[in-house]
MIRO-939763 format. One record per residue (C-alpha): residue number from 1; chain; x, y, z. Coordinates in Angstrom, 1 decimal. Example, Ala and Ser with C-alpha at 12.3 -4.5 7.8 and 13.67 -1.06 7.14 Angstrom:
2
R   nr  kette      xx      yy      zz
R    1      A    12.3    -4.5     7.8
R    2      A    13.7    -1.1     7.1
***
This chain:
121
R   nr  kette      xx      yy      zz
R    1      A   153.0    46.2    82.9
R    2      A   152.4    47.2    79.3
R    3      A   149.2    49.0    80.4
R    4      A   151.2    51.0    83.0
R    5      A   153.8    52.0    80.3
R    6      A   151.0    53.1    78.0
R    7      A   149.3    55.1    80.7
R    8      A   152.6    56.7    81.6
R    9      A   153.2    57.6    78.0
R   10      A   149.7    59.2    77.7
R   11      A   150.3    61.2    80.9
R   12      A   153.6    62.4    79.5
R   13      A   151.9    63.5    76.3
R   14      A   149.1    65.2    78.2
R   15      A   151.6    67.0    80.4
R   16      A   153.5    68.2    77.3
R   17      A   150.3    69.6    75.8
R   18      A   149.2    71.2    79.0
R   19      A   152.5    73.0    79.3
R   20      A   151.6    74.7    76.0
R   21      A   148.1    75.7    77.0
R   22      A   147.0    78.8    78.8
R   23      A   145.5    78.5    82.3
R   24      A   141.8    78.4    81.2
R   25      A   142.6    75.9    78.5
R   26      A   144.5    73.8    80.9
R   27      A   141.6    73.6    83.4
R   28      A   139.2    72.8    80.5
R   29      A   141.4    70.0    79.3
R   30      A   141.7    68.6    82.8
R   31      A   137.9    68.5    83.1
R   32      A   137.6    66.7    79.8
R   33      A   140.3    64.1    80.7
R   34      A   139.2    63.5    84.2
R   35      A   138.1    59.9    84.7
R   36      A   138.3    58.8    81.1
R   37      A   142.0    58.9    80.2
R   38      A   142.1    55.2    79.3
R   39      A   138.7    54.8    77.6
R   40      A   138.0    53.9    74.0
R   41      A   134.8    53.5    72.1
R   42      A   133.3    50.1    72.6
R   43      A   130.2    48.3    71.4
R   44      A   127.6    50.6    69.7
R   45      A   129.9    53.6    69.8
R   46      A   132.7    51.9    68.0
R   47      A   130.4    50.8    65.1
R   48      A   130.1    52.6    61.8
R   49      A   127.2    55.0    61.4
R   50      A   125.7    52.6    58.8
R   51      A   125.9    49.6    61.1
R   52      A   124.3    51.7    64.0
R   53      A   121.5    52.7    61.6
R   54      A   120.9    49.1    60.6
R   55      A   120.7    47.9    64.2
R   56      A   118.4    50.7    65.2
R   57      A   116.1    50.0    62.3
R   58      A   115.9    46.4    63.2
R   59      A   114.9    47.5    66.8
R   60      A   112.1    49.6    65.4
R   61      A   110.7    46.9    63.2
R   62      A   110.8    44.5    66.2
R   63      A   108.9    46.9    68.3
R   64      A   106.2    47.2    65.7
R   65      A   105.9    43.4    65.4
R   66      A   105.5    43.2    69.1
R   67      A   102.9    46.0    69.1
R   68      A   104.8    48.2    71.6
R   69      A   106.0    50.9    69.1
R   70      A   104.5    54.3    69.2
R   71      A   102.3    55.0    66.2
R   72      A   101.7    58.7    65.4
R   73      A    98.2    60.0    64.8
R   74      A    97.6    63.0    62.6
R   75      A    97.3    65.5    65.5
R   76      A   100.6    64.3    67.1
R   77      A   102.4    64.6    63.7
R   78      A   101.0    68.0    63.1
R   79      A   102.1    69.2    66.6
R   80      A   105.6    67.8    66.1
R   81      A   105.9    69.3    62.7
R   82      A   104.8    72.7    64.0
R   83      A   107.3    72.5    66.9
R   84      A   110.2    71.6    64.5
R   85      A   109.2    74.4    62.1
R   86      A   109.2    77.0    64.9
R   87      A   112.7    75.9    66.1
R   88      A   114.2    75.9    62.6
R   89      A   112.7    79.3    61.7
R   90      A   114.5    80.9    64.6
R   91      A   117.8    80.4    62.7
R   92      A   117.6    83.5    60.5
R   93      A   120.7    82.7    58.5
R   94      A   119.2    79.3    57.6
R   95      A   115.9    80.8    56.6
R   96      A   117.5    83.4    54.4
R   97      A   119.5    80.7    52.6
R   98      A   116.2    78.7    52.0
R   99      A   114.6    81.8    50.6
R  100      A   117.5    82.6    48.4
R  101      A   117.5    79.1    46.9
R  102      A   113.8    79.2    46.3
R  103      A   114.1    82.6    44.6
R  104      A   116.9    81.4    42.3
R  105      A   114.9    78.2    41.5
R  106      A   111.6    80.0    40.6
R  107      A   113.5    82.8    38.8
R  108      A   115.3    80.2    36.7
R  109      A   112.0    78.4    35.8
R  110      A   110.4    81.7    34.7
R  111      A   113.5    82.5    32.6
R  112      A   113.3    79.1    30.9
R  113      A   109.6    79.5    30.3
R  114      A   110.1    82.9    28.7
R  115      A   112.9    81.6    26.5
R  116      A   110.7    78.6    25.4
R  117      A   107.8    80.8    24.5
R  118      A   110.0    83.2    22.5
R  119      A   111.5    80.3    20.5
R  120      A   108.0    79.2    19.4
R  121      A   107.2    82.5    17.8
***
């Protein structure tokens, strides 16, 4: 009985929100809500990120102990690194930010070195 009351309340709230949405937003919201209007995070999904990380780490260690974990060789690692670098470098905004930081860092070092050499004279 209580569950039905809660479900009815949720439907009333959703209907109120849907009245305020445009047609396309309404359809999008319906797709997102279909089939999962009464779900909540359970198990792994409900845990904190730290707890998830801890459990996943334990799983990795167990796999290594059992000898079933994948161990990377140098060629595989090189290939994965190259692939990741290619993907990251496609984001021009990200790459320009990296370059800007590097320029500021090296420029600051040069400036400090010049100041130190001038103080010694």
